[in-house]
C-alpha positions in Angstrom: 6.1 -15.9 3.5 6.5 -14.1 0.2 3.4 -12.1 -0.9 3.0 -9.5 -3.5 1.9 -6.0 -2.7 0.1 -4.0 -5.4 -0.3 -0.3 -6.0 -3.1 1.2 -8.1 -2.4 3.3 -11.2 -4.9 5.7 -12.5 -5.4 5.1 -16.3 -6.2 8.7 -16.9 -3.2 10.5 -15.4 -0.8 7.7 -14.4 -0.7 8.6 -10.7 0.2 5.6 -8.4 -1.8 5.1 -5.2 -1.2 2.8 -2.2 -3.4 1.9 -0.5 -6.3 1.9 -2.9 -8.3 5.2 -3.2 -11.7 5.5 -4.6 -10.8 8.9 -6.2 -7.5 9.7 -7.9 -5.7 12.4 -5.8 -4.4 14.1 -9.0 -7.2 14.1 -11.6 -10.1 13.3 -9.3 -11.1 10.3 -11.5 -13.6 8.2 -9.5 -14.4 5.1 -11.6 -13.2 1.9 -9.8 -12.6 0.3 -13.2 -10.2 3.0 -14.3 -7.3 1.8 -12.0 -4.8 -0.8 -13.0 -3.0 -3.0 -10.4 0.8 -2.7 -10.5 3.0 -5.1 -8.5 5.5 -3.2 -6.3 9.2 -4.2 -6.0 10.0 -6.9 -3.6 12.9 -5.0 -2.0 13.3 -1.6 -0.5 14.8 0.4 2.4 13.1 0.2 5.9 12.7 3.8 6.9 11.0 3.2 10.3 9.1 0.5 12.2 7.1 0.0 15.3 5.5 -2.9 17.2 1.9 -2.7 18.5 1.2 -4.6 21.7 -2.3 -3.5 22.7 -4.3 -5.1 19.9 -8.1 -5.7 19.9 -9.3 -9.1 21.1 -10.2 -10.4 17.6 -6.5 -10.5 16.6 -4.9 -13.9 16.8 -1.4 -12.6 17.4 -0.1 -10.9 20.6 1.8 -8.2 18.7 1.8 -6.6 15.3 4.8 -5.2 13.5 4.4 -2.2 11.2 6.9 -0.6 9.0 7.4 2.1 6.4 9.5 1.0 3.4 10.9 3.2 0.7 10.7 1.4 -2.7 13.0 2.2 -5.7 10.1 3.5 -7.7 8.9 5.9 -5.0 
């Protein structure tokens, strides 16, 4: 199940954001159309992970795995 993950790059100052933010944390730019999507690398280093067992009823899976991955571009 290969999917791409995208970061969002502010066109004014070049700061990368993930997940998407409505306001750039560096230059405070707040125009949705002033952010470019940038594909993130497909490989990285798993820093930590956890599994959530007590999910809300609307989830179709019994557990959910979450991880923090360090990518080569930061």
